[in-house]
Structure formats: structure tokens, C-alpha cells
C-alpha positions in Angstrom: -0.1 0.0 0.4 2.8 2.7 0.8 4.8 1.6 -2.3 1.5 2.4 -4.3 1.3 5.9 -2.6 5.4 6.5 -3.3 4.4 5.4 -6.8 1.5 8.0 -7.1 3.7 10.8 -5.9 6.4 10.1 -7.7 4.4 10.2 -11.0 2.8 13.6 -9.9 6.2 14.6 -9.3 7.0 13.6 -12.9 4.0 15.6 -14.6 4.8 18.6 -12.6 8.4 18.8 -13.5 7.3 18.7 -17.4 4.9 21.2 -16.5 7.5 23.4 -15.0 9.7 23.1 -18.2 6.7 24.1 -20.3 6.4 27.2 -18.1 10.4 28.0 -18.4 10.6 27.5 -22.3 10.5 31.0 -23.5 11.8 33.5 -26.3 14.7 34.9 -24.6 16.8 37.4 -26.6 14.1 36.8 -29.3 12.0 39.6 -31.1 8.9 39.4 -32.8 9.0 41.0 -36.1 5.5 40.1 -37.6 3.4 42.9 -35.8 1.9 45.2 -38.0 3.4 44.6 -41.0 1.9 44.3 -44.2 -0.6 41.5 -44.9 -3.0 40.0 -47.4 -6.2 37.4 -46.9 -7.7 35.4 -49.4 -11.6 36.5 -48.5 -13.5 37.7 -45.0 -16.3 35.5 -43.4 -19.3 37.2 -43.0 -22.2 37.3 -40.5 -24.2 41.0 -39.7 -21.0 42.3 -41.2 -17.4 41.2 -42.7 -15.0 39.6 -40.2 -11.7 41.5 -39.3 -9.2 41.9 -42.1 -5.4 40.6 -42.0 -4.2 42.7 -39.3 -6.1 41.4 -36.7 -3.7 38.0 -36.8 -0.7 40.1 -36.3 -1.7 43.1 -33.7 0.0 42.0 -30.7 -3.1 40.6 -29.1 -2.8 36.6 -28.1 -6.8 36.6 -26.8 -7.8 33.0 -28.0 -11.5 34.4 -28.5 -13.1 35.7 -31.7 -14.2 39.5 -31.3 -15.3 41.5 -34.7 -15.8 44.8 -32.7 -13.7 47.6 -34.4 -12.4 48.6 -31.3 -10.5 45.6 -30.2 -10.6 43.4 -33.4 -9.1 40.1 -32.5 -9.0 36.6 -35.1 -9.0 36.4 -39.2 -11.6 34.0 -40.2 -11.7 33.7 -43.9 -15.1 32.6 -46.0 -16.2 29.3 -45.1 -17.3 28.7 -48.8 -13.4 29.7 -50.0 -11.7 26.5 -50.9 -8.1 27.6 -51.1 -7.9 30.4 -48.3 -4.5 31.9 -47.7 -3.1 34.5 -45.1 0.4 35.9 -45.3 2.4 38.6 -43.9 5.5 40.8 -45.3 8.3 41.3 -43.1 9.6 43.7 -45.2 12.8 42.7 -45.4 14.9 38.9 -45.0 15.1 37.6 -41.7 16.7 34.3 -39.9 13.3 32.9 -38.6 13.9 31.0 -35.6 10.4 30.3 -34.1 6.8 30.8 -35.0 3.9 30.6 -32.6 0.3 30.2 -33.8 -2.8 30.8 -31.8 -5.7 29.0 -32.7 -9.3 30.0 -31.6 -10.2 29.0 -28.2 -12.4 25.7 -28.0 -12.0 25.2 -31.9 -8.8 24.1 -32.0 -10.3 21.5 -34.5 -10.0 24.1 -37.0 -6.2 24.4 -37.2 -6.2 20.8 -38.5 -4.1 20.5 -41.9 -3.3 23.8 -41.9 0.6 24.7 -43.5 3.0 27.1 -42.9 5.8 28.2 -45.3 8.2 30.9 -45.6 9.0 32.3 -49.1 6.8 29.2 -50.3 8.6 26.5 -48.5 6.7 24.3 -46.2 8.0 24.8 -42.5 5.6 23.0 -40.7 2.0 21.2 -41.1 -0.6 20.9 -38.1 -1.8 17.3 -37.6 -5.0 16.2 -39.8 -5.8 13.9 -37.7 -7.0 15.8 -34.7 -5.5 18.9 -33.1 -5.7 19.5 -29.6 -4.1 22.8 -28.6 -5.0 26.1 -29.0 -1.2 27.7 -29.0 1.5 26.2 -31.2 5.0 27.0 -31.2 6.8 25.7 -34.2 10.6 25.5 -33.8 12.5 26.5 -37.2 15.8 24.3 -37.0 18.1 25.3 -38.1 16.9 28.6 -38.7 15.5 29.9 -42.1 16.0 33.1 -43.7 12.8 34.7 -45.5 10.7 37.3 -45.8 7.1 36.2 -46.3 5.3 34.0 -44.3 1.9 32.5 -45.4 -0.8 30.0 -43.7 -2.8 27.7 -46.0 -4.9 24.5 -45.5 -4.1 21.3 -46.9 -7.8 20.3 -47.7 -6.1 17.6 -50.3 -5.8 15.8 -47.1 -9.1 15.4 -46.2 -11.8 16.7 -48.2 -14.1 16.9 -45.2 -12.3 19.1 -43.5 -13.5 22.8 -42.9 -11.9 25.2 -45.8 -11.8 28.1 -43.6 -8.7 29.6 -41.6 -9.5 30.8 -38.1 -6.4 32.3 -36.4 -5.9 34.7 -33.6 -2.4 35.7 -33.5 0.9 34.8 -35.2 4.4 35.8 -33.9 7.5 35.3 -36.0 10.4 35.1 -33.7 14.0 36.5 -34.8 17.1 37.0 -32.6 17.2 40.3 -30.8 19.2 43.1 -31.6 22.7 42.3 -29.9 22.1 38.5 -29.9 23.1 35.4 -32.4 22.7 31.7 -32.8 20.5 28.8 -33.3 18.8 29.7 -30.2 19.8 33.4 -29.8 21.8 32.7 -26.8 25.2 34.1 -28.0 25.9 38.1 -27.3 27.1 40.1 -30.1 30.4 41.6 -29.4 30.6 44.2 -31.8 31.7 47.4 -30.0 29.1 50.1 -32.1 26.5 51.6 -30.1 23.8 49.5 -31.8 25.7 46.3 -31.3 24.6 44.5 -34.3 25.4 41.3 -35.6 24.6 38.8 -38.0 22.2 36.6 -36.1 23.5 33.3 -37.6 27.1 33.6 -37.5 27.6 37.1 -35.2 29.6 38.7 -37.5 29.6 42.3 -37.1 27.3 44.5 -39.5 29.3 47.5 -39.0 33.3 48.0 -39.2 35.3 50.7 -37.8 37.6 51.9 -40.5 39.6 54.0 -38.4 42.0 52.0 -36.5 45.1 52.6 -37.7 44.5 54.8 -40.7 46.8 57.7 -41.8 46.5 60.3 -39.5 47.9 63.9 -38.3 47.7 66.2 -35.2 48.5 70.1 -35.1 50.3 69.6 -31.8 51.5 67.7 -28.9 51.4 68.8 -25.0 54.4 68.8 -23.4 54.6 67.2 -19.9 58.3 65.3 -19.1 58.3 64.7 -23.0 55.6 64.8 -25.6 52.2 63.7 -25.3 51.1 60.8 -28.0 50.8 60.9 -31.8 47.9 61.1 -33.5 47.4 57.1 -34.0 47.0 57.3 -30.0 43.4 57.8 -31.0 42.7 55.2 -33.3 44.7 52.3 -31.9 41.4 50.5 -30.8 41.9 51.3 -27.2 38.6 52.6 -25.8 40.0 53.2 -22.1 39.5 56.8 -21.2 42.5 57.1 -19.0 45.3 59.2 -20.4 48.6 57.2 -20.8 51.9 58.3 -22.1 53.7 55.5 -21.5 55.2 54.1 -24.9 54.2 50.5 -24.5 50.6 51.4 -24.0 49.5 55.0 -25.3 46.4 56.4 -25.2 44.8 59.5 -25.9 45.6 62.4 -27.8 46.4 66.1 -26.2 47.2 69.2 -28.4 49.9 71.9 -26.9 48.1 74.4 -24.8 49.4 77.3 -26.9 48.1 75.8 -30.3 44.8 78.1 -30.6 43.9 75.8 -33.5 43.9 72.6 -32.8 43.5 69.6 -35.4 43.4 66.1 -35.7 42.5 64.4 -38.6 42.5 60.4 -40.4 42.3 59.3 -43.6 40.4 56.5 -44.2 42.0 55.6 -47.9 39.0 55.5 -49.7 35.6 57.0 -49.6 33.1 55.0 -47.4 29.4 55.8 -46.2 29.6 56.7 -42.9 27.0 55.3 -40.3 28.0 57.0 -37.0 31.1 58.5 -35.4 31.6 57.3 -31.4 34.2 59.5 -29.8 35.7 58.4 -26.2 36.4 61.5 -24.3 39.1 61.5 -21.0 37.5 60.2 -17.9 36.1 62.4 -15.3 37.2 65.6 -17.9 34.0 65.5 -20.2 33.9 69.3 -20.5 36.9 68.9 -22.5 34.6 68.3 -25.1 32.6 71.2 -25.3 32.7 73.0 -28.7 34.5 69.9 -30.4 33.7 69.8 -33.9 33.2 66.9 -36.1 34.1 67.4 -40.2 33.8 64.5 -43.0 35.6 66.1 -45.9 35.1 69.3 -44.7 31.2 69.2 -44.0 30.1 69.8 -40.8 28.7 66.4 -38.8 28.2 67.7 -35.3 29.4 70.1 -32.5 29.6 69.6 -29.1 27.6 71.4 -26.7 29.3 74.8 -25.6 29.2 74.6 -23.0 27.4 71.5 -21.5 29.2 68.0 -22.3 28.4 65.8 -19.4 29.0 62.3 -21.2 32.8 60.6 -22.1 31.4 58.8 -24.4 29.3 60.5 -27.5 28.3 58.5 -30.6 27.4 61.0 -33.3 24.9 59.6 -35.7 25.2 60.3 -39.1 22.1 60.9 -40.5 21.3 60.7 -43.7 24.5 58.9 -44.3 27.0 60.5 -45.6 30.4 59.4 -47.7 33.6 60.9 -47.1 37.5 59.7 -47.0 39.0 62.0 -44.4 37.8 62.7 -40.7 38.7 66.1 -39.3 38.0 67.2 -35.7 39.0 70.5 -34.3 37.3 72.9 -31.1 36.6 76.2 -31.2 36.9 77.4 -27.7 38.6 80.8 -26.7 38.3 80.5 -22.7 41.0 79.2 -20.6 41.7 76.2 -18.6 40.0 73.0 -19.3 37.8 75.1 -21.5 40.7 76.3 -23.5 41.3 75.4 -27.4 43.5 71.9 -26.8 41.9 68.7 -28.0 42.1 66.0 -25.6 40.3 62.9 -27.1 41.0 59.3 -26.3 39.5 56.5 -29.4 37.6 57.7 -32.3 35.7 54.9 -34.5 34.4 55.3 -37.6 31.3 53.4 -38.1 30.7 51.6 -42.1 28.5 49.0 -43.1 30.7 45.4 -43.2 30.9 43.9 -46.6 27.7 42.2 -47.2 25.4 44.3 -45.1 23.4 47.3 -46.7 21.0 50.0 -45.1 20.7 52.6 -42.9 21.7 50.4 -39.6 23.4 48.2 -41.9 20.7 45.1 -41.0 19.9 44.4 -44.7 21.7 41.4 -45.5 23.2 41.6 -49.5 21.5 39.1 -51.6 24.3 39.2 -54.8 25.2 35.8 -56.0 28.7 35.1 -56.8 31.6 35.7 -54.6 33.2 38.6 -57.0 29.9 40.4 -56.5 29.4 43.0 -53.5 26.3 45.2 -53.0 26.4 49.3 -52.3 26.0 49.7 -48.8 23.5 52.4 -49.0 20.9 50.9 -51.7 22.2 47.2 -51.9 22.5 47.3 -55.3 24.8 44.9 -57.0 28.0 45.3 -58.4 31.0 43.2 -59.7 34.1 43.5 -57.3 36.6 43.6 -59.2 40.5 43.2 -57.8 42.2 46.5 -57.2 43.5 48.5 -60.3 40.5 47.1 -62.4 37.2 47.7 -63.3 34.2 47.1 -65.8 31.7 44.2 -65.9 34.2 41.5 -67.0 37.4 43.6 -64.3 39.3 43.7 -68.0 39.6 47.1 -68.1 43.1 48.5 -65.8 42.9 51.9 -63.8 45.0 54.6 -64.8 48.5 54.8 -63.3 48.0 57.9 -62.0 45.0 56.9 -59.5 46.1 57.5 -55.9 45.9 54.0 -54.4 45.9 52.4 -57.4 41.7 52.2 -57.5 39.3 53.3 -59.4 35.5 53.5 -60.0 34.3 49.8 -60.6 31.8 51.0 -63.0 33.5 53.7 -65.2 37.0 53.8 -64.0 37.3 57.3 -62.2 39.6 58.3 -59.6 41.4 61.0 -57.6 44.3 61.7 -59.6 47.7 62.0 -58.1 50.2 65.0 -59.5 50.6 65.6 -62.9 47.9 63.2 -64.4 44.5 64.1 -65.9 41.2 63.5 -64.8 39.1 61.8 -64.7 40.7 58.1 -65.4 44.2 59.7 -64.5 45.4 57.3 -67.6 47.6 60.2 -69.1 50.0 62.9 -68.1 47.8 66.2 -67.3 48.5 69.3 -69.5 51.8 70.6 -69.0 53.3 67.4 -68.1 54.4 64.0 -69.8 56.6 60.7 -69.6 54.0 58.1 -67.8 57.2 56.2 -67.1 58.5 59.0 -64.5 55.3 59.5 -63.4 54.2 62.3 -65.3 56.9 64.5 -63.3 58.4 65.8 -66.3 57.2 69.1 -67.6 56.8 70.7 -71.3 59.7 73.0 -72.2 59.2 77.0 -71.9 59.8 77.0 -75.6 57.1 75.0 -76.8 54.2 77.0 -78.7 51.5 75.6 -76.7 51.8 72.2 -74.8 54.0 69.5 -75.5 53.3 65.7 -76.0 52.3 63.8 -72.7 54.4 60.9 -73.9 57.8 62.0 -74.8 57.2 65.8 -74.4 58.1 66.8 -78.2 56.1 69.8 -79.6 56.0 72.7 -82.0 58.6 75.1 -81.0 58.7 79.0 -80.6 60.8 80.7 -83.1 64.4 80.6 -81.9 64.3 77.5 -79.7 65.6 74.1 -81.3 63.1 71.3 -81.5 61.6 68.5 -80.8 61.7 69.3 -76.9 62.2 73.2 -77.3 65.0 72.9 -74.1 67.7 74.9 -75.8 68.0 77.6 -78.2 68.2 77.4 -81.8 71.7 77.9 -83.2 72.3 82.0 -83.0 70.7 82.6 -80.4 70.9 83.0 -76.8 69.5 84.1 -73.5 67.3 82.3 -70.8 64.2 82.9 -73.5 66.9 82.8 -76.7 65.4 86.6 -77.4 69.7 87.6 -78.1 71.1 87.0 -81.5 74.4 85.7 -81.8 77.3 88.4 -82.8 79.8 85.9 -83.9 81.4 86.5 -87.5 82.2 83.8 -90.0 80.3 80.7 -90.7 82.7 78.3 -88.3 81.6 80.6 -85.3 78.9 79.6 -82.9 77.8 81.5 -79.7 77.1 80.0 -76.7 73.4 79.3 -76.2 73.7 80.8 -72.3 76.2 83.9 -72.4 76.2 84.3 -76.1 80.2 83.8 -76.1 81.5 83.2 -79.7 83.8 80.5 -80.0 84.5 79.1 -83.5 85.0 75.3 -81.8 81.0 73.7 -82.8 79.9 73.0 -79.1 78.5 69.6 -79.0 75.0 69.6 -77.6 75.2 67.6 -74.3 71.6 66.3 -73.2 70.3 66.4 -69.4 69.8 63.1 -67.7 67.2 61.0 -69.6 67.7 62.2 -73.0 69.8 61.2 -75.7 71.1 62.6 -79.6 71.5 65.2 -81.3 68.2 66.5 -80.5 68.3 65.0 -76.8 65.5 62.6 -77.5 63.8 61.1 -74.2 65.0 57.8 -72.9 63.0 54.9 -73.7 60.1 54.5 -71.0 61.5 51.0 -70.1 65.0 52.3 -69.0 65.8 51.1 -65.9 67.8 54.3 -64.9 69.1 56.5 -67.5 70.2 55.7 -71.4 73.4 56.1 -73.5 73.2 59.9 -74.3 74.6 58.5 -77.9 72.6 56.2 -78.6 69.9 55.9 -76.5 70.6 52.2 -75.1 69.6 51.0 -71.7 69.2 48.4 -69.7 65.3 47.5 -69.7 63.1 46.8 -66.6 61.0 43.2 -66.4 58.5 43.8 -69.2 60.2 46.0 -71.9 62.3 44.9 -74.8 64.5 46.4 -77.5 67.4 48.3 -77.2 66.1 51.6 -76.4 63.2 49.4 -74.4 60.5 51.1 -76.0 58.1 48.0 -76.6 56.8 45.6 -74.5 58.2 42.1 -74.4 56.7 38.8 -75.5 54.1 37.9 -73.3 53.6 41.5 -71.8 51.0 44.7 -73.2 50.0 48.1 -72.1 53.1 50.6 -71.7 50.9 52.8 -69.6 51.1 50.3 -66.8 54.5 50.0 -67.4 54.1 46.8 -69.5 53.1 45.1 -66.5 50.0 43.5 -67.9 50.9 39.5 -69.0 48.6 37.7 -72.4 46.1 35.8 -70.8 46.5 32.3 -70.2 44.1 31.2 -73.0 45.7 33.2 -75.6 46.6 31.0 -78.7 50.5 32.6 -78.6 51.4 35.9 -77.6 48.9 39.1 -77.7 49.0 42.6 -78.8 52.1 44.5 -76.8 49.7 47.4 -77.1 45.9 46.3 -75.8 46.5 42.5 -75.4 44.2 41.3 -77.0 45.3 37.7 -79.1 43.6 34.8 -80.6 41.9 32.7 -78.1 42.2 28.8 -77.3 38.8 27.2 -77.4 36.9 27.5 -74.1 38.6 31.0 -73.8 36.6 34.9 -73.7 38.0 36.6 -76.2 39.5 39.4 -76.5 41.9 38.9 -73.9 41.8 35.4 -73.0 41.7 35.6 -69.2 38.9 34.1 -68.2 36.6 31.2 -69.6 34.0 31.9 -71.9 30.5 31.7 -71.6 29.7 28.0 -70.7 32.8 26.9 -70.0 34.7 27.1 -66.6 37.6 25.7 -64.8 40.9 27.7 -65.7 43.0 25.4 -63.8 42.1 22.8 -66.8 42.3 25.1 -69.6 38.6 26.2 -69.5 37.6 22.6 -70.8 35.1 21.5 -68.6 31.6 22.7 -69.8 28.7 23.9 -68.0 26.2 21.4 -66.5 23.5 20.4 -69.3 20.7 21.1 -66.8 21.7 24.5 -66.2 19.0 27.1 -66.2 21.2 29.5 -68.2 24.8 29.6 -67.8 27.2 28.8 -65.5 29.8 30.2 -63.0 33.0 30.6 -65.1 35.1 29.3 -61.8 33.6 26.3 -60.7 30.7 25.8 -62.8 27.9 25.9 -60.5 24.5 26.9 -61.6 20.7 27.5 -61.6 19.7 24.3 -62.0 16.5 23.7 -64.6 14.0 21.1 -62.8 14.8 17.9 -62.4 18.5 18.3 -62.2 21.0 17.7 -59.4 22.7 20.8 -57.9 25.2 22.4 -57.7 26.2 21.7 -61.4 23.3 20.2 -62.9 25.2 17.8 -64.7 23.1 14.6 -63.4 19.8 14.1 -63.5 17.5 13.3 -60.3 16.4 9.7 -60.1 12.8 11.0 -58.9 13.3 15.0 -60.2 13.5 16.3 -56.5 17.1 16.9 -55.2 17.9 15.1 -51.6 15.8 15.7 -49.0 12.9 17.1 -50.6 9.7 15.2 -52.8 6.7 15.8 -54.6 7.3 16.9 -57.8 3.6 18.4 -58.1 4.2 20.6 -55.3 7.7 22.2 -57.2 9.7 19.9 -54.8 8.9 22.2 -52.0 8.2 19.2 -49.1 10.7 18.6 -47.1 11.7 15.0 -45.7 10.2 14.0 -42.4 11.8 15.2 -39.2 12.3 11.6 -37.9 13.7 10.0 -41.0 16.7 8.3 -40.4 18.6 9.6 -43.5 16.7 11.0 -46.6 13.7 10.1 -48.0 11.5 9.1 -51.5 12.0 11.6 -53.5 8.4 10.8 -55.1 6.5 10.5 -52.0 8.5 11.4 -49.1 8.6 7.9 -46.9 11.6 6.8 -45.3 12.7 4.7 -42.6 11.6 6.3 -39.3 14.0 6.9 -36.5 12.5 5.6 -32.8 9.5 6.9 -31.8 8.5 8.4 -35.0 5.4 7.7 -37.0 6.0 6.0 -40.6 5.6 6.4 -43.3 6.3 10.1 -43.4 8.2 10.3 -40.1 7.1 13.7 -39.3 5.1 13.2 -35.8 6.6 11.1 -32.6 4.5 8.3 -32.0 4.3 9.7 -28.4 1.9 12.3 -28.3 4.0 14.8 -30.5 1.7 17.4 -29.5 2.1 17.5 -25.8 6.4 17.4 -26.1 6.6 20.0 -29.3 6.7 22.7 -27.1 9.3 21.4 -25.1 11.8 21.2 -28.2 14.6 23.7 -27.9 14.2 24.8 -24.1 17.7 26.8 -23.7 20.2 25.3 -21.7 19.7 28.2 -19.0 16.0 26.8 -18.2 17.4 23.4 -17.7 19.9 24.2 -15.2 16.9 26.2 -13.7 14.7 23.1 -13.9 17.4 21.1 -12.7 17.5 23.1 -9.2 13.8 23.5 -9.0 13.3 19.4 -9.2 15.9 19.5 -6.2 14.1 21.6 -4.4 10.5 20.4 -5.1 11.7 16.7 -4.3 13.1 17.8 -0.7 9.0 19.2 0.1 7.5 16.6 -1.5 9.8 13.8 0.8 8.4 15.7 3.8 5.0 15.6 2.5 5.2 12.1 1.6 5.9 11.4 5.3 3.0 13.0 6.3 0.5 10.8 3.9 2.0 7.6 4.5 -0.2 6.9 7.6 -3.4 7.2 5.7 -1.5 4.9 3.3 -1.4 2.2 5.8 -5.1 2.7 7.0 -6.6 -1.2 6.3 -10.3 -2.0 4.2 -13.2 -2.9 6.4 -13.7 -6.4 4.3 -11.0 -7.3 2.2 -12.3 -8.3 -1.5 -10.1 -9.6 -4.6 -7.3 -7.5 -5.2 -7.4 -5.0 -7.7 -4.3 -4.4 -10.0 -4.2 -0.8 -11.2 -1.3 0.1 -14.3 -0.2 3.9 -14.0 1.8 4.9 -17.4 2.6 8.1 -18.5 4.2 9.6 -21.8 7.3 10.2 -20.3 8.6 6.7 -20.3 7.5 5.7 -16.5 5.3 3.1 -15.1 4.0 0.7 -12.7 1.6 -1.9 -11.7 0.3 -2.0 -8.1 -1.8 -4.7 -6.3 -4.0 -3.8 -3.5 -7.4 -4.9 -1.3 -10.2 -3.9 -2.9 -12.7 -2.2 -0.9 -16.4 -4.4 -1.2 -19.5 -2.9 -2.8 -21.7 -0.5 -1.0 -18.6 0.7 1.5 -17.6 4.8 0.9 -14.2 5.7 1.5 -13.2 8.2 3.9 -11.8 10.4 1.0 -14.9 9.8 -1.2 -16.8 12.9 -0.3 -14.1 15.1 -1.9 -14.8 16.8 -5.5 -13.7 14.4 -8.2 -14.6 17.1 -11.2 -11.0 17.4 -11.8 -8.6 15.1 -12.6 -4.6 15.5 -12.0 -3.9 17.3 -15.3 -6.7 19.9 -14.6 -5.5 20.3 -11.4 -1.7 20.9 -12.5 -2.9 22.7 -15.2 -4.7 25.3 -12.9 -0.8 26.4 -11.8 -0.3 28.0 -15.5 -3.5 29.4 -16.7 -1.3 30.9 -19.6 0.1 27.3 -21.2 -2.2 26.6 -23.3 -0.2 23.5 -24.9 -1.4 19.8 -24.0 0.3 18.1 -21.1 0.9 14.3 -20.8 -1.9 12.0 -20.4 -2.2 9.3 -17.7 -3.8 6.1 -18.5 -4.7 3.5 -15.6 -6.3 0.0 -16.4 -7.9 -2.3 -14.0 -7.0 -6.1 -14.3 -10.1 -8.0 -15.2 -12.2 -4.8 -16.6 -12.0 -3.9 -20.0 -9.3 -1.7 -21.1 -10.3 2.0 -21.2 -10.0 3.6 -24.6 -7.0 5.6 -25.3 -8.3 8.4 -25.0 -10.3 8.1 -22.0 -8.5 10.1 -18.7 -9.6 8.2 -15.7 -10.1 10.4 -12.4 -6.6 9.4 -10.7 -7.6 9.8 -7.1 -10.7 7.5 -7.8 -8.8 4.7 -9.4 -6.1 5.0 -6.4 -9.4 4.8 -4.0 -10.4 1.6 -5.8 -14.3 3.8 -6.7 
């Protein structure tokens, strides 16, 4: 008798534990992104007036009572005669969805039978068609899936006798909250910017600080036992706000007290779309930030209060976003003391969108296809990302040699030019300059009539100047401007072009270094140093050839790039030394033969691999991947699927959007989805567990933190339970008035525990002292009362009396009556 009581209380303990788990299961660090988003519904139920529009299912009201009053509408209901109902919500952008919670209508749970949940057309979950017993269902999306549109419909093909309409009270779509990531959103982002945004899947920060250790400048340095830190101490990644001057751990910049116009600046190296700037002042001296001004390429972004700064860390939002390269910080203050003009700043962070993300807060993920593509951080537009120094659709155009940092605009090749080079492409010398091999540092001679050749400096000379460079006076003239006529007598006499002194001996022309010959022609562009002043011969640098190094060598081209471009790998022989064009071998793309042609891929195999027969269009020229036509096997679409659908999918009539059951041992049939089930799952599709899946599904995904909390709660509960058990044992020992035949009680729970106890039966007509209690509620009703908010189904208890017919599986017998043999 005592053993029976002990088992009964242990069973109650198990049931309570499961309920406790259900209560602690939560969506911590997740946010519902469906509330009040744009939605649609296929029809509205009509009774006296129209039912609620689509927004009634995403208004944040989780009440499961159908209300049509305009002041507090709740639940949607499609027209009962509409055979293909559908409701959908557009989240506005792609999210990684972790969980979806559906609230049905109270007492009408059966209306959720065969309801399907889809994300961008992919089925995530389908409610059981046999019977649905819970009004609320938490659907775990594992692994999380990325999508934008959630649709809900009803699959009446499974049961044509089902009610055709949708009747749903609330839909919640859970994603990781800002600052959290991971499969269960339990990992905190560590990004450093004010928003702390990171990729919800990988934890990669969505914003990047582009200021760290970039070239900088400072107008002065504070002196105290030595100079204060240089400009880099404000962009070294240290966010401590303590002023440190030790060389091993420098932190904070400090300009001189006598510097009346202090300035600090950083050059980011290229234009960025700046989202925000974070400035760390000096701790306990926040007032030193008063009147500090922040500029981007000369445009003022922000001015600190003047006076009134109270925070040591300030985040400057750049709204709207602005593009720029140089951030400059100065201070406009004329009073003394801490309010004097000096700058005292500990760290400056300049935040831009990380690669692969775009938008005002960088929360939109780029959808560009292919590793060579990137998207614009402002509008998400995809474009080709070329290697540094190249531009154009195929990245076959070379940026001008005069581009600063060697980079140019990917669309048109324009760039910022170095001195001596001509905008906008910086590929030729500007007017008045020549010789690209000398970085256009040579200037046209003063004797040129107008300008000179940008390549070799030749020009049309003014009168009295000697061609072709017009650098010296013609014979018979002298002076700085060749305005003086020689006065020497006799044909054998010549005058010095500098001072006009007459000489009978002919003065041999002496050219400047870098020139040769009678006319002082410029040395070849490929000469490694200078050339012979008589013949122009020289030693060639790599890529050049010829006695005077004036041509690109075999296999090289593009003199404007110092013949550093090499002929394409696919060239049949060599290529043009001017532009690199050549005759291609089969499989290579003309005119440069540097990449595979359309329909071919794999440069390492000389582009001899052809795109798969099943490719929808062409394929990636690097690895042959492509978008497959229906019935072909990705990623290269070279083989047909035996059953059309790819592994893990089935049902061609549904465009292979059905996925194999969660309980499949391996994969499933690509035709009908049947598979070999893992233990505990229902064949043939293995989509539902054999043991009350409705009851346990909400337990999936309970976080490890909740598990620890549950373990602690169970320990304390057992201690209390054992104390109470001792008080109950005496009641279990009370003997029956009259002994009858024994009754065998079988106790079974879906938690996997079972026990069989034999105890004496009381004769008919005998009433137990406890039978006067109200038995209208069973164990579940009593325990469920502990959690009114939990609408999920709980584990069932089944009892069986030996010698009597077994109760139907759906019967739930009053626990207390069975134990007392009533």
C-alpha cells in the first residue's frame, strides 16, 4: 500500500516537472517581427458584417476569443465557402526565422487541422490532419531559415471533409533580438558600436570601424616631461578613457596648450558611407569636449555642446548617411583652463557597413550571387567587385597609373589623380606634363608654342627654340628666352646658348640625364635608369624589350602600365603589346582570353569543362555552379535526379517544396516522402512522434539555461515532497473494512514511467472517507491550474483495472478515484 502511494506521488512529481519545463520555455533574446507588418488575406467571413481584416492576426493580441468589434478586433476568419484560403505577412526584409507561434481559436482547436506554414514558399510545418488538441502551437525552425514572407494556408487535399476556412487569432514570428545571435539567440554580439548589431547566424558584426591605424595627423602635442602621444593614440583600438603616455601602452591624444587652432584628422584611404562616429573623451574631464567640432571632407557633422558636455562617450549619428574619406576634429573655444582650445580625446571610431550588409543600420543582408559581387552599402544594388586596379563588367579594364592608391571606380574607371595626371581616369599626363614612366613629373619646355606631347614632351617650338623638345636655343640665338641674337662673325663660329660667347669650335650638344641624341630625345619608357646619350640604348626593366626599351616584351602589354600586364592564359600564341588582345584557344573568352567563355569553366583545366546540361542559363566560370532546371541535381546540374526532386525534398507536383520528415533515419523518397523512421516516429513520413508529439513539441528548443533552472527547482521540490510524503504514509496504511479480490492498477505516462500495483479492493457499498471529495477534476486539471497561460497539451495518464475491459486510449480516468478503487 505504501509503495503504491510512493509511486503515485513520484508520478505527480514527473508531471509537475514537465509542466515546469513548459512554463520556463521562452523566447528570451528574441523579438516578434510580425506585429503590424503589411499583410493580405484571400477572403473574409461574413456574418452581420465582415470579419476582421488580415491585421487582426498580427496586432499583438494573443487572446484566443474571436472579436469583430472595430475597437478591439481579434482573430481572422476566411469565408467558409472559399476552398483555398491563404493569409500572409510581409516582414519587409529577409530575416533568419527561429520560431513561429500560432494561436488558434479557443474551443475550436480542430480548425487548425492540416494548416500549413510556409516561408517564401517553403513548407516549415503542417498541423496534424487527424486531430489538433492545442490552441497554441510553438513551431521551432531548426536550423533557422531566412525569408521574408510567411504564408498560412490549409491542405484540404489530405482530407476533403475538413472545414475549408482559416480561423487564427495571432501569429508571432520570432527572430534574434538586436545584439544576439545563434541557433537559440543565446550568444551576445560583441561588436563595439552603439547598436551592437551582428549577423544572427554567425555573429559577424554588421558594422566595421574603418579608422583603426589609418594615416592620421595632429597639429601639435602636449609637453610634460616629454611629448604626448602622436595622432595614432586616438585610433589604436583602445577604448579606455584614461590618459596614458607610456610608449608601451599609449592612449589618448592631447594637443599643446598654446595651439589656438588644434586639429586632428584621419584619412580612411577611400570614400566610405559613414553611419556613425563614436568619440571617447577623457574620464572625469568630459568638459574638455565642449565646442569640439567633427567634419567629414570639410562638411560639419556635429558640434558638441558649448558648454554643457556631460558624457565621456558620444555617438554621432550621421543621418542621412554621408560619403567621405577624411574625418577632421577641431575645437572652437577661446577661454582658458579646461575650456581652452586644446584637444584631449582618447579614441575615435568610424562605423560603416561590413561587407555583405547594407541599409541605414546595416541590417539588410546583400542578396548578390557569386563571390566576385558586392552590394552598395546604401541601396543594396549588386555590382561586380574587381581586384584592386581593375574595373568594368568583366574587370578587364585597368585603372589609370595616376590613380591614388591604385584604385578606381568599378563602373567607369574614374579616380582621384596624383599630381601631374589628367582627370577623370588618370591614365595620361595632364596638360604641361609628360613621360608616364616618370609618373608625369616632366614638364613641357618653356620654348613650346603651346603644350607638348604627354608621352615624350615633343612640341611645336616658338621662334628661336630648337626642336623637338624646345629646351635649348636654336643656333644663332642665346639667353634664357633665346631672345638674343649671336654676333659671331664667320660661318665657323658659334655662340654659347647661355651667355652668347663666340667660339670657332662647334659646341657639341650635351643632353640632360634621361635624354639622348642630337635632338635630346627622351630615353625609352622601359629604361631601368638612364640611357646612352649617343644611341639611347639602355637596360630594360621587366616587361620591356628592344635596344632602347620602347616596346613591351613577349607576353606583356600596356605601356601605360609599364608593360606589367601579362597576356591571357588562353591566348593561342602571344598578344598585342598595346592592348593585350589575342586569338583565344577554345573555351576562353575573347578578346583578352583571361577568363573562360560563356558555357565553360575551370581555368586550372584551361576552361575545358563545360556547363552542366541542366543549367537554367549559363554557369559560374570558376566552379561551374549554376541554377538548375527542374529535375537536375545541383550544384553543377550535370546529372538528372532519379525522381526529379533533390535530396531532402519530394513531391514534384508541389515543385519539390516538401521536405523529408524530421524523424527520417536518413533521406526520404523523392516521390512521396516515405522513409525509414528513427525510433519514436510515425511511419510512413516520420513527421510526427508516436508518443503524443502534440504534448512534447513545445519542449523542443528549451535553452540550456532553462534546463539548469529546472534541475534546481526539481531538487527543492523533491525535498518538499519527501517531507509531505511522510505525513501521507499513515493514510496509505489504513486497512480496508472488508477485504475483497485484489485490483491491479496500471499507471502509464508518456514520460516513459510506468508501474503496476496490487492492493485490496473494498466491497461494494463501502465508501472511503475520501470519497466525499470533489472528483470533477483529474491530475492534469489540478496541475494545469498552476499555469493559466500555458495553452499547450500535457502528458496523459492512463489507468487500467485488471479483470475489466481496457479504457479507450482517449479516456482520462480520475486518478484519485482509481487509487481509492472507486
